[in-house]
LUMTI-440913 format. One record per residue (C-alpha): residue number from 0; x, y, z. Coordinates in nm, 3 decimals. Layout:
<rec><seq>NUM</seq><x>X</x><y>Y</y><z>Z</z></rec>
...
This chain:
<rec><seq>0</seq><x>-3.040</x><y>-6.290</y><z>2.784</z></rec>
<rec><seq>1</seq><x>-3.412</x><y>-6.283</y><z>2.626</z></rec>
<rec><seq>2</seq><x>-4.102</x><y>-6.771</y><z>2.353</z></rec>
<rec><seq>3</seq><x>-4.168</x><y>-6.984</y><z>2.108</z></rec>
<rec><seq>4</seq><x>-3.801</x><y>-7.118</y><z>2.037</z></rec>
<rec><seq>5</seq><x>-3.682</x><y>-7.271</y><z>2.353</z></rec>
<rec><seq>6</seq><x>-3.322</x><y>-7.253</y><z>2.455</z></rec>
<rec><seq>7</seq><x>-3.115</x><y>-7.287</y><z>2.126</z></rec>
<rec><seq>8</seq><x>-2.788</x><y>-7.460</y><z>2.141</z></rec>
<rec><seq>9</seq><x>-2.485</x><y>-7.602</y><z>1.950</z></rec>
<rec><seq>10</seq><x>-2.360</x><y>-7.801</y><z>1.747</z></rec>
<rec><seq>11</seq><x>-2.264</x><y>-7.546</y><z>1.489</z></rec>
<rec><seq>12</seq><x>-2.317</x><y>-7.758</y><z>1.198</z></rec>
<rec><seq>13</seq><x>-2.696</x><y>-7.699</y><z>1.231</z></rec>
<rec><seq>14</seq><x>-2.830</x><y>-7.466</y><z>0.956</z></rec>
<rec><seq>15</seq><x>-2.941</x><y>-7.204</y><z>1.201</z></rec>
<rec><seq>16</seq><x>-2.699</x><y>-7.160</y><z>1.486</z></rec>
<rec><seq>17</seq><x>-2.800</x><y>-7.206</y><z>1.857</z></rec>
<rec><seq>18</seq><x>-2.818</x><y>-6.956</y><z>2.131</z></rec>
<rec><seq>19</seq><x>-2.944</x><y>-6.900</y><z>2.473</z></rec>
<rec><seq>20</seq><x>-2.936</x><y>-6.531</y><z>2.499</z></rec>
<rec><seq>21</seq><x>-3.082</x><y>-6.202</y><z>2.342</z></rec>
<rec><seq>22</seq><x>-2.942</x><y>-5.882</y><z>2.208</z></rec>
<rec><seq>23</seq><x>-2.654</x><y>-5.683</y><z>2.369</z></rec>
<rec><seq>24</seq><x>-2.668</x><y>-5.312</y><z>2.424</z></rec>
<rec><seq>25</seq><x>-2.451</x><y>-5.193</y><z>2.137</z></rec>
<rec><seq>26</seq><x>-2.491</x><y>-5.304</y><z>1.779</z></rec>
<rec><seq>27</seq><x>-2.850</x><y>-5.452</y><z>1.745</z></rec>
<rec><seq>28</seq><x>-3.015</x><y>-5.697</y><z>1.502</z></rec>
<rec><seq>29</seq><x>-3.164</x><y>-5.504</y><z>1.226</z></rec>
<rec><seq>30</seq><x>-3.287</x><y>-5.784</y><z>1.008</z></rec>
<rec><seq>31</seq><x>-3.305</x><y>-6.172</y><z>0.982</z></rec>
<rec><seq>32</seq><x>-3.288</x><y>-6.419</y><z>0.695</z></rec>
<rec><seq>33</seq><x>-3.331</x><y>-6.786</y><z>0.777</z></rec>
<rec><seq>34</seq><x>-3.158</x><y>-6.753</y><z>1.117</z></rec>
<rec><seq>35</seq><x>-2.898</x><y>-6.510</y><z>1.010</z></rec>
<rec><seq>36</seq><x>-2.818</x><y>-6.193</y><z>1.186</z></rec>
<rec><seq>37</seq><x>-2.781</x><y>-5.875</y><z>0.961</z></rec>
<rec><seq>38</seq><x>-2.586</x><y>-5.570</y><z>1.089</z></rec>
<rec><seq>39</seq><x>-2.599</x><y>-5.207</y><z>0.962</z></rec>
<rec><seq>40</seq><x>-2.221</x><y>-5.175</y><z>0.969</z></rec>
<rec><seq>41</seq><x>-1.923</x><y>-5.396</y><z>0.957</z></rec>
<rec><seq>42</seq><x>-1.842</x><y>-5.635</y><z>1.242</z></rec>
<rec><seq>43</seq><x>-1.485</x><y>-5.573</y><z>1.348</z></rec>
<rec><seq>44</seq><x>-1.317</x><y>-5.893</y><z>1.436</z></rec>
<rec><seq>45</seq><x>-0.998</x><y>-5.993</y><z>1.627</z></rec>
<rec><seq>46</seq><x>-0.851</x><y>-6.333</y><z>1.563</z></rec>
<rec><seq>47</seq><x>-0.633</x><y>-6.504</y><z>1.825</z></rec>
<rec><seq>48</seq><x>-0.476</x><y>-6.840</y><z>1.735</z></rec>
<rec><seq>49</seq><x>-0.128</x><y>-6.972</y><z>1.768</z></rec>
<rec><seq>50</seq><x>-0.128</x><y>-7.137</y><z>1.422</z></rec>
<rec><seq>51</seq><x>-0.061</x><y>-6.860</y><z>1.164</z></rec>
<rec><seq>52</seq><x>-0.185</x><y>-7.071</y><z>0.866</z></rec>
<rec><seq>53</seq><x>-0.520</x><y>-7.143</y><z>1.051</z></rec>
<rec><seq>54</seq><x>-0.556</x><y>-6.787</y><z>1.166</z></rec>
<rec><seq>55</seq><x>-0.471</x><y>-6.662</y><z>0.819</z></rec>
<rec><seq>56</seq><x>-0.735</x><y>-6.889</y><z>0.652</z></rec>
<rec><seq>57</seq><x>-1.009</x><y>-6.753</y><z>0.890</z></rec>
<rec><seq>58</seq><x>-0.895</x><y>-6.387</y><z>0.806</z></rec>
<rec><seq>59</seq><x>-0.948</x><y>-6.463</y><z>0.443</z></rec>
<rec><seq>60</seq><x>-1.288</x><y>-6.617</y><z>0.492</z></rec>
<rec><seq>61</seq><x>-1.413</x><y>-6.323</y><z>0.726</z></rec>
<rec><seq>62</seq><x>-1.257</x><y>-6.061</y><z>0.501</z></rec>
<rec><seq>63</seq><x>-1.476</x><y>-6.191</y><z>0.209</z></rec>
<rec><seq>64</seq><x>-1.789</x><y>-6.125</y><z>0.410</z></rec>
<rec><seq>65</seq><x>-1.969</x><y>-5.800</y><z>0.312</z></rec>
<rec><seq>66</seq><x>-2.048</x><y>-5.722</y><z>0.685</z></rec>
<rec><seq>67</seq><x>-1.720</x><y>-5.814</y><z>0.840</z></rec>
<rec><seq>68</seq><x>-1.380</x><y>-5.658</y><z>0.883</z></rec>
<rec><seq>69</seq><x>-1.059</x><y>-5.831</y><z>1.055</z></rec>
<rec><seq>70</seq><x>-0.897</x><y>-5.570</y><z>1.255</z></rec>
<rec><seq>71</seq><x>-0.604</x><y>-5.791</y><z>1.380</z></rec>
<rec><seq>72</seq><x>-0.453</x><y>-6.145</y><z>1.386</z></rec>
<rec><seq>73</seq><x>-0.237</x><y>-6.232</y><z>1.690</z></rec>
<rec><seq>74</seq><x>-0.077</x><y>-6.560</y><z>1.799</z></rec>
<rec><seq>75</seq><x>-0.079</x><y>-6.565</y><z>2.185</z></rec>
<rec><seq>76</seq><x>-0.310</x><y>-6.432</y><z>2.456</z></rec>
<rec><seq>77</seq><x>-0.088</x><y>-6.153</y><z>2.575</z></rec>
<rec><seq>78</seq><x>-0.096</x><y>-6.002</y><z>2.218</z></rec>
<rec><seq>79</seq><x>-0.477</x><y>-6.052</y><z>2.194</z></rec>
<rec><seq>80</seq><x>-0.512</x><y>-5.841</y><z>2.527</z></rec>
<rec><seq>81</seq><x>-0.289</x><y>-5.571</y><z>2.409</z></rec>
<rec><seq>82</seq><x>-0.448</x><y>-5.540</y><z>2.064</z></rec>
<rec><seq>83</seq><x>-0.795</x><y>-5.532</y><z>2.220</z></rec>
<rec><seq>84</seq><x>-0.681</x><y>-5.220</y><z>2.411</z></rec>
<rec><seq>85</seq><x>-0.565</x><y>-5.062</y><z>2.087</z></rec>
<rec><seq>86</seq><x>-0.828</x><y>-5.173</y><z>1.820</z></rec>
<rec><seq>87</seq><x>-1.145</x><y>-5.239</y><z>2.044</z></rec>
<rec><seq>88</seq><x>-1.293</x><y>-5.517</y><z>1.820</z></rec>
<rec><seq>89</seq><x>-1.671</x><y>-5.611</y><z>1.817</z></rec>
<rec><seq>90</seq><x>-1.609</x><y>-5.978</y><z>1.839</z></rec>
<rec><seq>91</seq><x>-1.295</x><y>-6.188</y><z>1.935</z></rec>
<rec><seq>92</seq><x>-1.225</x><y>-6.529</y><z>1.810</z></rec>
<rec><seq>93</seq><x>-1.010</x><y>-6.696</y><z>2.091</z></rec>
<rec><seq>94</seq><x>-0.802</x><y>-7.011</y><z>2.068</z></rec>
<rec><seq>95</seq><x>-0.749</x><y>-7.181</y><z>2.406</z></rec>
<rec><seq>96</seq><x>-0.399</x><y>-7.335</y><z>2.363</z></rec>
<rec><seq>97</seq><x>-0.159</x><y>-7.043</y><z>2.311</z></rec>
<rec><seq>98</seq><x>0.181</x><y>-6.956</y><z>2.430</z></rec>
<rec><seq>99</seq><x>0.262</x><y>-6.677</y><z>2.666</z></rec>
<rec><seq>100</seq><x>-0.092</x><y>-6.642</y><z>2.788</z></rec>
<rec><seq>101</seq><x>-0.357</x><y>-6.901</y><z>2.728</z></rec>
<rec><seq>102</seq><x>-0.701</x><y>-6.822</y><z>2.594</z></rec>
<rec><seq>103</seq><x>-0.873</x><y>-6.868</y><z>2.920</z></rec>
<rec><seq>104</seq><x>-0.649</x><y>-6.613</y><z>3.096</z></rec>
<rec><seq>105</seq><x>-0.677</x><y>-6.375</y><z>2.800</z></rec>
<rec><seq>106</seq><x>-1.061</x><y>-6.405</y><z>2.815</z></rec>
<rec><seq>107</seq><x>-1.059</x><y>-6.302</y><z>3.170</z></rec>
<rec><seq>108</seq><x>-0.832</x><y>-6.001</y><z>3.105</z></rec>
<rec><seq>109</seq><x>-1.040</x><y>-5.892</y><z>2.800</z></rec>
<rec><seq>110</seq><x>-1.355</x><y>-5.911</y><z>2.986</z></rec>
<rec><seq>111</seq><x>-1.223</x><y>-5.667</y><z>3.240</z></rec>
<rec><seq>112</seq><x>-1.113</x><y>-5.428</y><z>2.957</z></rec>
<rec><seq>113</seq><x>-1.407</x><y>-5.462</y><z>2.728</z></rec>
<rec><seq>114</seq><x>-1.696</x><y>-5.632</y><z>2.921</z></rec>
<rec><seq>115</seq><x>-1.943</x><y>-5.592</y><z>2.650</z></rec>
<rec><seq>116</seq><x>-1.731</x><y>-5.738</y><z>2.375</z></rec>
<rec><seq>117</seq><x>-1.832</x><y>-6.108</y><z>2.298</z></rec>
<rec><seq>118</seq><x>-1.550</x><y>-6.372</y><z>2.286</z></rec>
<rec><seq>119</seq><x>-1.594</x><y>-6.686</y><z>2.091</z></rec>
<rec><seq>120</seq><x>-1.376</x><y>-6.979</y><z>2.181</z></rec>
<rec><seq>121</seq><x>-1.201</x><y>-7.169</y><z>1.896</z></rec>
<rec><seq>122</seq><x>-1.182</x><y>-7.534</y><z>1.971</z></rec>
<rec><seq>123</seq><x>-1.138</x><y>-7.890</y><z>1.831</z></rec>
<rec><seq>124</seq><x>-1.335</x><y>-8.055</y><z>2.100</z></rec>
<rec><seq>125</seq><x>-1.696</x><y>-8.007</y><z>2.235</z></rec>
<rec><seq>126</seq><x>-1.615</x><y>-8.192</y><z>2.554</z></rec>
<rec><seq>127</seq><x>-1.288</x><y>-8.016</y><z>2.629</z></rec>
<rec><seq>128</seq><x>-1.277</x><y>-7.896</y><z>2.981</z></rec>
<rec><seq>129</seq><x>-1.106</x><y>-7.594</y><z>2.868</z></rec>
<rec><seq>130</seq><x>-1.420</x><y>-7.493</y><z>2.680</z></rec>
<rec><seq>131</seq><x>-1.599</x><y>-7.481</y><z>3.007</z></rec>
<rec><seq>132</seq><x>-1.334</x><y>-7.284</y><z>3.184</z></rec>
<rec><seq>133</seq><x>-1.332</x><y>-7.040</y><z>2.894</z></rec>
<rec><seq>134</seq><x>-1.699</x><y>-6.986</y><z>2.901</z></rec>
<rec><seq>135</seq><x>-1.688</x><y>-6.956</y><z>3.282</z></rec>
<rec><seq>136</seq><x>-1.429</x><y>-6.691</y><z>3.240</z></rec>
<rec><seq>137</seq><x>-1.668</x><y>-6.494</y><z>3.033</z></rec>
<rec><seq>138</seq><x>-1.665</x><y>-6.622</y><z>2.669</z></rec>
<rec><seq>139</seq><x>-2.003</x><y>-6.585</y><z>2.484</z></rec>
<rec><seq>140</seq><x>-1.975</x><y>-6.939</y><z>2.340</z></rec>
<rec><seq>141</seq><x>-1.754</x><y>-7.149</y><z>2.115</z></rec>
<rec><seq>142</seq><x>-1.713</x><y>-7.259</y><z>1.760</z></rec>
<rec><seq>143</seq><x>-1.544</x><y>-7.588</y><z>1.639</z></rec>
<rec><seq>144</seq><x>-1.231</x><y>-7.549</y><z>1.433</z></rec>
<rec><seq>145</seq><x>-1.370</x><y>-7.787</y><z>1.184</z></rec>
<rec><seq>146</seq><x>-1.704</x><y>-7.611</y><z>1.132</z></rec>
<rec><seq>147</seq><x>-1.786</x><y>-7.462</y><z>0.798</z></rec>
<rec><seq>148</seq><x>-1.743</x><y>-7.104</y><z>0.683</z></rec>
<rec><seq>149</seq><x>-2.108</x><y>-7.040</y><z>0.700</z></rec>
<rec><seq>150</seq><x>-2.128</x><y>-7.189</y><z>1.057</z></rec>
<rec><seq>151</seq><x>-1.849</x><y>-6.947</y><z>1.167</z></rec>
<rec><seq>152</seq><x>-1.984</x><y>-6.638</y><z>1.007</z></rec>
<rec><seq>153</seq><x>-2.343</x><y>-6.715</y><z>1.154</z></rec>
<rec><seq>154</seq><x>-2.186</x><y>-6.768</y><z>1.506</z></rec>
<rec><seq>155</seq><x>-1.999</x><y>-6.443</y><z>1.477</z></rec>
<rec><seq>156</seq><x>-2.322</x><y>-6.251</y><z>1.364</z></rec>
<rec><seq>157</seq><x>-2.521</x><y>-6.429</y><z>1.653</z></rec>
<rec><seq>158</seq><x>-2.278</x><y>-6.327</y><z>1.940</z></rec>
<rec><seq>159</seq><x>-2.257</x><y>-5.981</y><z>1.780</z></rec>
<rec><seq>160</seq><x>-2.630</x><y>-5.946</y><z>1.812</z></rec>
<rec><seq>161</seq><x>-2.602</x><y>-6.066</y><z>2.179</z></rec>
<rec><seq>162</seq><x>-2.669</x><y>-6.434</y><z>2.162</z></rec>
<rec><seq>163</seq><x>-2.474</x><y>-6.691</y><z>2.346</z></rec>
<rec><seq>164</seq><x>-2.348</x><y>-7.003</y><z>2.151</z></rec>
<rec><seq>165</seq><x>-2.348</x><y>-7.296</y><z>2.386</z></rec>
<rec><seq>166</seq><x>-2.387</x><y>-7.685</y><z>2.385</z></rec>
<rec><seq>167</seq><x>-2.619</x><y>-7.848</y><z>2.635</z></rec>
<rec><seq>168</seq><x>-2.339</x><y>-8.033</y><z>2.815</z></rec>
<rec><seq>169</seq><x>-2.150</x><y>-7.700</y><z>2.871</z></rec>
<rec><seq>170</seq><x>-2.473</x><y>-7.540</y><z>2.998</z></rec>
<rec><seq>171</seq><x>-2.514</x><y>-7.822</y><z>3.244</z></rec>
<rec><seq>172</seq><x>-2.171</x><y>-7.783</y><z>3.372</z></rec>
<rec><seq>173</seq><x>-2.220</x><y>-7.407</y><z>3.417</z></rec>
<rec><seq>174</seq><x>-2.540</x><y>-7.471</y><z>3.605</z></rec>
<rec><seq>175</seq><x>-2.379</x><y>-7.712</y><z>3.843</z></rec>
<rec><seq>176</seq><x>-2.100</x><y>-7.452</y><z>3.920</z></rec>
<rec><seq>177</seq><x>-2.359</x><y>-7.182</y><z>3.939</z></rec>
<rec><seq>178</seq><x>-2.539</x><y>-7.376</y><z>4.214</z></rec>
<rec><seq>179</seq><x>-2.229</x><y>-7.505</y><z>4.402</z></rec>
<rec><seq>180</seq><x>-2.053</x><y>-7.162</y><z>4.417</z></rec>
<rec><seq>181</seq><x>-2.372</x><y>-6.977</y><z>4.492</z></rec>
<rec><seq>182</seq><x>-2.306</x><y>-6.718</y><z>4.219</z></rec>
<rec><seq>183</seq><x>-2.633</x><y>-6.541</y><z>4.283</z></rec>
<rec><seq>184</seq><x>-2.665</x><y>-6.384</y><z>4.627</z></rec>
<rec><seq>185</seq><x>-3.011</x><y>-6.325</y><z>4.797</z></rec>
<rec><seq>186</seq><x>-3.231</x><y>-6.108</y><z>4.597</z></rec>
<rec><seq>187</seq><x>-3.202</x><y>-5.742</y><z>4.696</z></rec>
<rec><seq>188</seq><x>-3.573</x><y>-5.724</y><z>4.611</z></rec>
<rec><seq>189</seq><x>-3.811</x><y>-5.983</y><z>4.462</z></rec>
<rec><seq>190</seq><x>-3.861</x><y>-5.981</y><z>4.088</z></rec>
<rec><seq>191</seq><x>-4.195</x><y>-5.843</y><z>3.971</z></rec>
<rec><seq>192</seq><x>-4.427</x><y>-6.063</y><z>3.757</z></rec>
<rec><seq>193</seq><x>-4.330</x><y>-5.840</y><z>3.445</z></rec>
<rec><seq>194</seq><x>-3.949</x><y>-5.896</y><z>3.532</z></rec>
<rec><seq>195</seq><x>-4.015</x><y>-6.264</y><z>3.562</z></rec>
<rec><seq>196</seq><x>-4.179</x><y>-6.267</y><z>3.212</z></rec>
<rec><seq>197</seq><x>-3.899</x><y>-6.077</y><z>3.060</z></rec>
<rec><seq>198</seq><x>-3.636</x><y>-6.297</y><z>3.227</z></rec>
<rec><seq>199</seq><x>-3.816</x><y>-6.610</y><z>3.094</z></rec>
<rec><seq>200</seq><x>-3.830</x><y>-6.461</y><z>2.734</z></rec>
<rec><seq>201</seq><x>-3.457</x><y>-6.352</y><z>2.747</z></rec>
<rec><seq>202</seq><x>-3.377</x><y>-6.699</y><z>2.849</z></rec>
<rec><seq>203</seq><x>-3.548</x><y>-6.858</y><z>2.550</z></rec>
<rec><seq>204</seq><x>-3.348</x><y>-6.654</y><z>2.316</z></rec>
<rec><seq>205</seq><x>-3.600</x><y>-6.381</y><z>2.243</z></rec>
<rec><seq>206</seq><x>-3.457</x><y>-6.042</y><z>2.128</z></rec>
<rec><seq>207</seq><x>-3.545</x><y>-5.713</y><z>2.305</z></rec>
<rec><seq>208</seq><x>-3.760</x><y>-5.626</y><z>2.002</z></rec>
<rec><seq>209</seq><x>-3.949</x><y>-5.956</y><z>2.004</z></rec>
<rec><seq>210</seq><x>-4.011</x><y>-5.926</y><z>2.380</z></rec>
<rec><seq>211</seq><x>-4.142</x><y>-5.572</y><z>2.337</z></rec>
<rec><seq>212</seq><x>-4.374</x><y>-5.682</y><z>2.087</z></rec>
<rec><seq>213</seq><x>-4.490</x><y>-6.000</y><z>2.274</z></rec>
<rec><seq>214</seq><x>-4.563</x><y>-5.790</y><z>2.589</z></rec>
<rec><seq>215</seq><x>-4.686</x><y>-5.478</y><z>2.429</z></rec>
<rec><seq>216</seq><x>-4.406</x><y>-5.255</y><z>2.567</z></rec>
<rec><seq>217</seq><x>-4.124</x><y>-5.047</y><z>2.434</z></rec>
<rec><seq>218</seq><x>-3.766</x><y>-5.190</y><z>2.376</z></rec>
<rec><seq>219</seq><x>-3.640</x><y>-4.926</y><z>2.616</z></rec>
<rec><seq>220</seq><x>-3.881</x><y>-5.065</y><z>2.882</z></rec>
<rec><seq>221</seq><x>-3.740</x><y>-5.405</y><z>2.801</z></rec>
<rec><seq>222</seq><x>-3.386</x><y>-5.281</y><z>2.866</z></rec>
<rec><seq>223</seq><x>-3.499</x><y>-5.117</y><z>3.192</z></rec>
<rec><seq>224</seq><x>-3.642</x><y>-5.457</y><z>3.309</z></rec>
<rec><seq>225</seq><x>-3.326</x><y>-5.625</y><z>3.220</z></rec>
<rec><seq>226</seq><x>-3.117</x><y>-5.383</y><z>3.406</z></rec>
<rec><seq>227</seq><x>-3.350</x><y>-5.433</y><z>3.711</z></rec>
<rec><seq>228</seq><x>-3.312</x><y>-5.806</y><z>3.686</z></rec>
<rec><seq>229</seq><x>-2.931</x><y>-5.782</y><z>3.675</z></rec>
<rec><seq>230</seq><x>-2.931</x><y>-5.552</y><z>3.982</z></rec>
<rec><seq>231</seq><x>-3.179</x><y>-5.769</y><z>4.192</z></rec>
<rec><seq>232</seq><x>-3.001</x><y>-6.106</y><z>4.103</z></rec>
<rec><seq>233</seq><x>-2.653</x><y>-5.956</y><z>4.170</z></rec>
<rec><seq>234</seq><x>-2.525</x><y>-6.080</y><z>3.826</z></rec>
<rec><seq>235</seq><x>-2.331</x><y>-5.909</y><z>3.549</z></rec>
<rec><seq>236</seq><x>-2.401</x><y>-6.109</y><z>3.223</z></rec>
<rec><seq>237</seq><x>-2.672</x><y>-6.279</y><z>3.021</z></rec>
<rec><seq>238</seq><x>-2.544</x><y>-6.628</y><z>3.076</z></rec>
<rec><seq>239</seq><x>-2.567</x><y>-6.610</y><z>3.447</z></rec>
<rec><seq>240</seq><x>-2.928</x><y>-6.478</y><z>3.410</z></rec>
<rec><seq>241</seq><x>-3.014</x><y>-6.770</y><z>3.182</z></rec>
<rec><seq>242</seq><x>-2.873</x><y>-7.021</y><z>3.432</z></rec>
<rec><seq>243</seq><x>-3.074</x><y>-6.844</y><z>3.708</z></rec>
<rec><seq>244</seq><x>-3.391</x><y>-6.900</y><z>3.494</z></rec>
<rec><seq>245</seq><x>-3.315</x><y>-7.260</y><z>3.457</z></rec>
<rec><seq>246</seq><x>-3.245</x><y>-7.303</y><z>3.830</z></rec>
<rec><seq>247</seq><x>-3.572</x><y>-7.138</y><z>3.919</z></rec>
<rec><seq>248</seq><x>-3.773</x><y>-7.349</y><z>3.664</z></rec>
<rec><seq>249</seq><x>-3.854</x><y>-7.063</y><z>3.423</z></rec>
<rec><seq>250</seq><x>-3.689</x><y>-7.269</y><z>3.149</z></rec>
<rec><seq>251</seq><x>-3.584</x><y>-7.628</y><z>3.157</z></rec>
<rec><seq>252</seq><x>-3.254</x><y>-7.801</y><z>3.061</z></rec>
<rec><seq>253</seq><x>-3.478</x><y>-8.054</y><z>2.883</z></rec>
<rec><seq>254</seq><x>-3.564</x><y>-7.777</y><z>2.644</z></rec>
<rec><seq>255</seq><x>-3.197</x><y>-7.736</y><z>2.543</z></rec>
<rec><seq>256</seq><x>-3.170</x><y>-7.811</y><z>2.162</z></rec>
<rec><seq>257</seq><x>-3.549</x><y>-7.783</y><z>2.081</z></rec>
<rec><seq>258</seq><x>-3.684</x><y>-7.490</y><z>1.880</z></rec>
């Protein structure tokens, strides 16, 4: 989850890729350059796509990156689940239309196995309902199959740092579902003023480090506040926290796409 830049969103042909979330607990962001996310070690990537030629092309692009390593290439959802158990990748690129097990089902299973590992959907269409179902199943966002290599690598670095890549129309669909299915139960305790500040900042794409600097607190304190927010809202991922912030008026859907 995580002031200045509003909620940042797709399309992925923008020079600095969109996001609506902050850093995840594992590998952090140690530097930035014009919107890029730099990491201190290689990002281990699993590619799942039923077209071997396409998957192989992506694999070669990523292997040429100094901070990336392809740890597996599979062609159906079942193989993706099995290889995730074995290789434990940092980021998963997931096609939606695959034999044996599709990308949505595979995303659900992998989220159970590796809840902290971001999954990026690979798709041809931004308005495909499968994209919405994939993100609802737990994917961190999506990339278009006709995006540029730079777009793809930036998106991978972004989700590895904890950001969520999402288009405004997908966020609106998720918010509608979030409301109708009452995904957040009654608060176990009201959020404190500081927790509300942290939630609003997280929802605008601020990193833990940025929030700590803005609020004059430590990064550990920011993480503690985030954990309390999760517990009180009865939610388990940053996307739901962002949607809660939208619903409560801490951020606006009208802000989507602005920076």
